[in-house]
N, C-alpha and C positions, 0 to 999 in steps of 0.2 A: 252152489255158487257158480255163476256164469261169468267168465272173463271175456272181455271184448278186446281183441287186438287190432290195432290199426295198421294198415299196410303203408300208408303215406306218412311223412313226417308230421309230428305235432308242432303247430305253429301259433297256438293261442297264447296270449299273454297271461302269465301267472301273476298272482297278487303282489309278489315281492319283486317283480321285474319292472324295469323302466324302459321305455322305448327311445329315449333320447339322452344324450350325455349330460344335459343340464339337470335332468331328474336324478340320474344315476350318480354323478360326481359332484354335484353342487355347482355353484357359480364358477365359470371358467377363470374369471379375473381373480377370485379368491384362491383357486388352485395355483395359478401362476405366482401369486404373491407368496404362498407358502413355500413353493419350490425355490423362489428367489431368496427368500429369508434362509432357508436351510443351506443353500449353496454359499451364501455370505458367511454364515456361521462356520461352516466347514473350512472355508478359505481363511478365516481369522484364526482358527484353532491350528491349522497346519502351518501358517506363516509364522507362528510364534515358536515352533518346534526347532531345535538345533541339536545336531549330534556332534559330539567332539570327543576326542581321546585325551586323557591326561595320563602322566606318567604314574603308574601303580595307583591310580585313583587320586593321586595328589596333584597339586597344581603345577603347571609348567613354568611358573614364575621363576626367573632366574636361569632358565635353561635356554640355550641358543643352538647347540649342536648335538648331533647324535652320530655315533660311529658304529660300524658293523665290521668285525674282524672276520677273516676267512674261517669257516667252520671245517675242521679236519675230520676225515672219515676214519673212525676207529672201529667200525663195525666188522664183523667176521666176514661178511661178504662186502667187497668194495666195488661200488658202481662208480666208474671213473668220473662222470660229470656231476655227481650228486652234490659234492661239497660246494662247487661253484653255483649250482642251481639253487641250493638253499640260501647261500650268502646273497646272491643277486635278488632272490625273491624277497628276502627280508629288507634289503636296501630299497627296492622298488616300493614295498608296502610302506616303509617309513617316509619316503618321499611323497607318496600319494596321500597319506593319512595324518601327517603332522606338519607343522609349520617350521620344524627345526631343520637347520642346515646340516647336510651330510658332509662329514669331514673324514679324511684319512687319519690314521693315528688314533688318538683318544678324544672323544667329545665329551660334552658335559654328562651325557649318558652313553653307555657303551654296551653293545651285545657282542659276546663271544661264546664259543662252545665247540661241541663236536657231535658228530653222528655216532650214536652208540649201538644202534640196531638197524639192520636191513636184512629182513628174513621172511621166509615163507614156511608156514607150518600147517599140517592137516588139521581141520576143525571138526568135520562131520565124517562119519564112516557109513558107507552104504551097505546093503544086505550081504554083498559078497566080500566084505572086510576090506574094501578099497576106499580111499579118501574120496568123498563126494565134493567137499569144499575145502579150499585152502585159504588161509589168512595171510596176506602180505602186509608186513609191519615195518614202519620206519620210526625210530626214536631219536630225538635230538636233545642233548643236555645243553642248557643255555645258562650262562652266567650274565646277569644284568647288573651293571654297576652305575650308580647315580653319584657322581662326584660332588654335586651340589647338596644333595640330601641322602647320605649314606644309609639311612634307615630304610629307604625304599629299594636298596640293593639286595639281590638274592640269587640263588641257583635253583633251577627246576628242570626236570626231564619231561619233555612233551612227546607223547606217543600217539600215533594215529594208524589206522589200518583200513584195508579194503579186502572184502572176501571175493573170491573168484572160483570159477568151476575148475575142479582138479584135472579135468581132461586137458587143460592148457598148461604149458610150461610157464614158469615165472617170466622167463625172457620174452614170451609171446604177449604177456599182458602188462609188463612192467612200464612200457612206454605210454600206455593209457592210464594206469593207475598211479604212477609216481607223481605226476603233476597234481592230481586230485589230493593226494596225501600231503604233499608239500604245501599246497594252498591252505589246507586245514591246520597244519602245524604252525605256519606263519601267522595265520589269523589268531590261533590260540596264544602264540607268543605276544602279539600286540595287545590282545584283550587283557592278558595277565600283566604286561609291563607297561603299556601305554594307557 
């Protein structure tokens, strides 16, 4: 069998190739109509979508106000600003994601609770018996009270963590990891309660 190799590029037309766009893609006007129809269908579908929060999956009918009490820090390690940071984050999230008015005192629905854990523990060990990864954990116990519909009231502990390289001290990474963990916890609280 003798093979012939060409040194120049092959430029002949194959049987399944088309030389112009009308042969290859069909009528340009038809293609434009299909694209316009698809865009209109997508616009209709997305314009009918609506995302909203409701209290514990129930209706917010009859609810006008929400209150957030100061979260005390009862963890074994007390980070001074953590209580205020969590309290403020929950208030800000309620303002942003509900139409309920924020009140001091007690609202139609009320959040209160305490920070129960703020810790760092080794997770994985390297070959020389040293910790390779540490886990930074924050837990918040929340009591949610719905005065309009008490059946939707309950207590739950929310825990989130971030892992970090054990070559760093917790104080070196806490300023970066704490806001991430707080955001996750506050989001979990609202998903569960709102």
